[in-house]
N, C-alpha and C positions, 0 to 999 in steps of 0.2 A: 387211373383212379375210378373213373366211371364203371369200368369192368368189375370193380370190387363191390358193386351194389348187389351182387348175387350172394354176398357173404351171409352165413347163418347167424353171424353176430349182429344182433339188432342195434347195439350201441355203436358199432363201427359203421353200420349203414346210415344211422342218424347223423353221425359226425361227417360222413362223406357228403351227404345231402346238404348239410349246412355249409360246409366248406365250398361246395359247388355253387350254392346260391350266393355266397359271399364273393366268389370270384367274378360273378356277373355274366354278361352276355357272351364272353369268350367260351363259356361251357356249352352254349346252345348247340353248336355243330357237333360236339362230342356226344351229346345226348341223342342226336338224330343218327349218328354214324352207326352202321351195322344194327339198326333197330330191328328187333325180331317181333313181327306182329303176333306170332303165336307164343311169344316168350312168357316168362313167369313174373314174379314180383319185382325182379330187377328192372324189367321194362316199365312196370307201374311206377317205380321210383324215378325213372327217367322222366316220365310224364309229369310227375309231381314237381320236379325241378323246372321243367319247361313251363309249367303253369305259373310258378313264382316269377320266372325271368321273362318269359316271352308273351304271356297272355294271348292276345289275338294276332300277334305278328307271325305266328306259326300256324295260322288257320288252315292254310293249304295242306300242311303236313298232317294236321288232325283229320282232315277230310280224306286224305289218302289212306288212312288206317281204318276207314269204315268198312271196307271189304277185306275179306280173307284175314281177319284178325280173331283172336280168341274172344270169348264173351266178356271176360274181365277187362281186356284192353279196349274193346269196342264200347263198353259201358263208360269207361273213363274218358275216351276221346269225345263221345257224344256230349258229355257234361262240359268239356272244354270248349265246345262250340258256342257255349253261352257267353263267351267273351267278345263275340263279333256280331253286330246287327246284320251283317251280310247273310247270316245263316238262318234268318227267321223262317223263310219258306221251307228250307231243308228240315229244320226242327219240327215244324208242323207236320211235314210229311212223315218224319220218323215217329212222331207221337201217334200218328194215325195207323202206321203200318207195323210198328214194333210192339212187342209184348214184354211183360216182366221187367227185368232190370234195365233193359235198354229204353223202354218206354218211360220208366221213372227218370232215367238220366236225361231224356229229351225234355220232360216237364221241368226238371230242375234247371236245365239250361235256359228254358224260357223264363223261369222265375228270376234267374240271374240277369237276363236281358232287360226285363221289365219295360218292354217297348209296347206302344199302342196296339200293334198287330197281335203280339203274344198275349197281352192282357185281354183283348177282345176274344181271342180263341179260348182262353181259359175260362172266361166268364160264360161264354156260350156253352161250354162243356159242363160248367158248374150248375147250370139250370137243371140238368138231369141228374148229375152226381156231385152235389155240393161237398160232401165229405171227402171226395177224391180230389177235386180240383181247386177248391177255395184255398187250402193251405199253400198252394203255389203262387197265390196272390198276396202273400204275407207282406211283401215290401212295396206294394202298390198303394198309393194314397188318394186315388180318385173317389169322388162321391159315389159313382156307380158301383165300384167294388165295395165300398163301405156299406152301401144299401144291400148288396148281396149277402154280406156277413150278417147284417141286421135280420134279414129274412130267415136265415138259418138259425140264429139265436132265438128268434121268436118261436120257431118250430120246436126247438129244444125245450123252451119254457112250457109250451103246450104238452109236450111229451111227458115231462116230469109230473105235471098235474094229472095226466091220465094214469101214469104208473102208480102214483100215490093214491088216487081215488079207487083204483082196482086192487090195491095191495091186500085188502081184506079177503078178496075173492081168490087171489093167487096163492099157490102153495109157496113155501119158503124158497125152494130151488128156482122156481119160475121168476119170483120177485127179484132175487139176487141177480139172475141172469139179465133181467131188464135193466136193473140199476147199473150193472157193470157195462152193458152196452151204451147206456146213456152217459156214463162217466167217460168212456173212450171217445164218444162223438163230441162231447162238450170240450174235452181237452184238445181235440183235434182242431176245433174252431177258435176257442177262446185264447189259445196261446199264439194265435196268428193275427191278432187285431192291431199289430204295429202300424202306426201312422194312419189309422182309420178314423174318419170323422164325418158324420152326417146326422141330420135330425132323426132319420130312421134308426141309426145305430144308437143314438142317445136314448131314444124311447125303448129300444130292445134291451139295452144294458140296465135301464131303470127297472124294466120288468124282471130281468135276471136278478137284480139286487133285491127284489121283493120276494123271491122264493126261499130266502134263507131260513125263515121260520116255518116253511111248509115242507121242505125236503129233508129226508133223513140222511142224505149223503154227508160224510164227514167233511168233505171239502167241496166248495163250489167255485174254486179258482178265484176267489175275491182278491187274495193276495197277489196272484199273477196279473189280474186285470189292473189293480192299482199300480203295479210295477210297470205295466205297459203304458198306462196313462202318464206316469212320471217320466218315463223314457221319451214319450212323445213331446212332453213339455220341455225337456232338457235338450234333446237332440235337434228339435225343430223350433225355430223362433216364432213361428206363426201362432198368434194369440188364440186361434180357434181351438187349440187343444186345452188351453187354460179355461176358456169359456165352456168347453164341453165338460171338463172336470167339475166346474162349479155347478153346472146343471145336473150332473149325476149326483153330486152330494145333496143338492137341494131336493132332489126327488127321493133319495134313499137314505140319507143321513150317514150313520156310523159305518155302513158297509164300504163307503168310498171316502172315509175320513183320511186315510193315508195320502191318497193323491190330492185331496182337497187341502190338506195341511201344507204340502209342498207347493201347491198353487198359491196359497196364501203367503207363504214365505217369498215366493217369486214376485208377487205383486204388491202386497201390503204386509211386510213382516211384522210391523208394529201391532197388527191385529190378530196375529197367529195364536197368541196365548188365549185371548178372549174367545176365539173360536172353540177352543178345547175346554173352556170352563165347565160346560154342562157334563163333561165326561169324568171330571176329576173326583167325583163322589164315589166312583167305582175304582177300587184299588187295582184290579186286573186291567181295567181300561187305561188307568193312569200309567201303569207299567208299559202297556202297549204303545202309548204315545211317546214315552221316554225312549223306547226302543226305536220308534220311527225317526224321531228328530236326531238321535245320536247316530243312527245308521246312515242317514243322508247328509247330515250337516257336521262340519268340523271347523275349528279355528285354524287359520294359517296366516301368519305374518301381519296382515293389515285388516283382517276382518273375518266374518263367518261366511263360509262357502257351502253351497250344495255340491256334493260330489257328482261329477259328471265324467265318468271314465269308461272306456271300452277297449277291447282287444280284438285283433284280427291276425291274419297270417303275417302282417307286416310289423306286429309288435303291440305294445300297450300304449294307449293314449289317454291323456287327461285334459279336460277343458272345464275346470270347476267354475261355477257361477257365483260371484259375490252377491250376497243378499243384504248384508248390513255390516257396518263397521263396529257397531256396539250392540250386543244382544240384550233384549229385554231381561232385566235382572230376575224377573219371576221365573224364567226358564232355567236360569242358573240354580236358583233355589230348589226348583222341582227336581232337576236331574241329580242334585247332590243330597237328596233326602237320605237320612241315615238308615231308614228301614230297608233300603235296597242295597244289596252287597255287590251289585254289578259294577264293573270298572268301565262301563261305556262312556262315562263322563270325561275320560282322560283326553279325548280328542277335542274337547271344548276348552281346555285350559289356555288362558291368556296370562302369561307370566308377568305381563306389564300392567295388568289391571288391578289396582289395589282394592277396588270394590268387590271383585269376585274371588280373589285369591283366598280369603278366609273360608269361604264355602268349600272350595276345592280341597284346601288343606284339611279341614275337618272331616270331609268325606273320605279322603285317602287314608287318614289316620284310622278311621272307623273300619274300613275294609281291609287294611293292610295285613292283619294276622291271617284272615281267610285267604287272601291272595298269596301270601307267602307259603301257606300250607299246600296250595294247589300248584305252585310254580316251582321251577328249579332255583337253585341258590343264586345264579346270575340274575335272574329276573327279580328275585326278592331284593337283591342289592340295588338294582336299577330303581325299584319302587321307592326304596329308602332315599335314594339320591333325588328323586323327583320331589319327595316330601321336603327334603332340605331346600331344594330350589324354590319351593313354595313358602319358605321362611320358617319352617318348623325348627325349633331348637331343643325341645324336650322330647326325648325318645323313650322315656321311662315307661315301663310295663309292656311295651310292644313285643319284645322277645318273649317275655313271660306269657303274654296272651297267646302267642304262637304255640308255646309248650303246652299251655292249658288246653288248647284246641286239639292237639294231636297226642295227648298223653296216653289215651287208651290204646291207640294203634301202635304206639311206640313200645309199650311194655305189655304186650298181649301174650296169652298162653298159647296162641296159635304157633304150631311147630313148623309151619311152612317156610320155605326159603324166602318167600315174599315178605314175611314179617321181619326177618333179619335185615333184608334190604331196606324196609321201611324204617327200622330203627337206625341204621347207618345213615340214611339220607337225612332224617330229621335231626339227629344229634349233630351231624356235620354242619347242617344249616344253622343250628343254634350257636355253635362255637364260632363259626365265621362271623355271624351277625354281632355276637358279643364283642368280638375283636375289632370290627371295623366301624361300628357305630360310634358317634362322638359323645360317648359317656365320660363323665369325670370318673376318677377311680372309685369314689364313694357311690355314685350312681350305678356303676358296673357291679360293685359288690352287692348293693341292694337288689339289683335285678337278678343276680345269680342266687341270692338267698331265697327270693320268691320262687324261683324255679326249683331249688332244692326242697322247699316246703311242699311244692306240688308233687315232686317225685316221691317224697317220703310217704305221702298218703296213698300211693299206688300199692295195692295189695291188702288194704285194710278190709275191704268187703269180700274180696275173693283171693284165696291163696295163690301166689304166683308159682308157676312151674320152674324147673331148674334153669332153663334158658332165660326166662324173663327176669328171674332173680339175679342171674349173672349180668344181664344187660343193665339192670337197675344199679347194681353195686358198681359196675364199671363207670357208668355215667356220673354217679355221685362222686366218685373219686376224682374224675376229671374236673368236675365243677369245683370241688374243694381245693384242688391244686390251683385252679384259676383264681380263686379267692386269695390264696396265699401269695401268688405272684403279684396280684393287684395290690394287696396290702403292702408288699415290699416296695412297689412302685410309688404308692401313696406316701410311704415313710420317706423315701428319697426326695419327693417333691416338697414335703413339709420341712 
């Protein structure tokens, strides 16, 4: 089986790798047997299997491949040295003597180890080349490392001030080049502040938060910084990250609202809504807040949780944090506002809470035609069933509203194949919904007549071409037949 890793069929190779991993440690000797140090991708696949199964237990085998191996294999085994602290001195030696991909692999291995000796080595190197070495300290949470990141962020703040002050003197090409370089350097540092916390870093990020009105860059990575702060609070129980978030918000306000809102939910959820009150006067800001709370929070079984999930080579893991058993009713009212057609509120539904169900029911009924238009028939049926679970008994006008929404695209003069497909999809959805929804015979007839009236008006302002007229005639005939069948059923019941 291992010999088939040289197959050109990528799906077969992936399947063999997964089967090998599932078989466990018995596969390890097979991966090492007849290993060719100058081999191709099949040897790389063997190393990938060893990485999942053996980690540091095959450290001696990795070391044996450092000499007389191809560049690609050497690069991979150097990275695998990052599983054993025994390799610290060797990795430092490799980082000093190797170049290119092998040097990068040695630095990556040191990042994986995250040992005091490797951290100190990277910090020393970062003093001269912070852009090169600081990203390899991404997973280190010491104050010294946090301060090193803070110093680089402060340099970036000063740099953008200089770029903007000189913008009038620079030609367009020169200015754009400076901005692009600044963007790359900022991304390189700000996306690596995981688990960092120090007074210096707080001050630096407050300064960074202050340049939003000064800099012409479209993004200053505020969303990413907020996400890092939230991850820090969720994955680490140390309250210093919550305190850091509160200080950032106090100094910069709205820029760090997202992480501050999650910090508030984690500590005092009853005060979270009041925190946002000043922002609700702005519709755009209100929508942003709804997006934040519905992205991070959902209802599950016995309360509202902040989602806390991650994935790695071993699979997907979830460790959600319970914040409150009963949510402030003001939040429910906010996220079920009728002006917003988003379905984000769905993860907040508590089917056992009589106080909140009417808000969710009203909201779902409002957005249902739009949702049905954008989704497949199966999803549309699922939404109707949810509406039923929320206690809705009157489904009148909902299918008609769907027809009203898509009438133009359904009977268009467009001759393309897409238009015929659109007609087929929409009309099929209409008929299925008319048949499965819990209408009384009279309600169903009334619904069909409203749809017929809507279809009849098509072509009043613009003459339909032959194909559109054909579709209109065919659809009307089917609707009229459905009325006749329903009237017969109604007569039998009476």
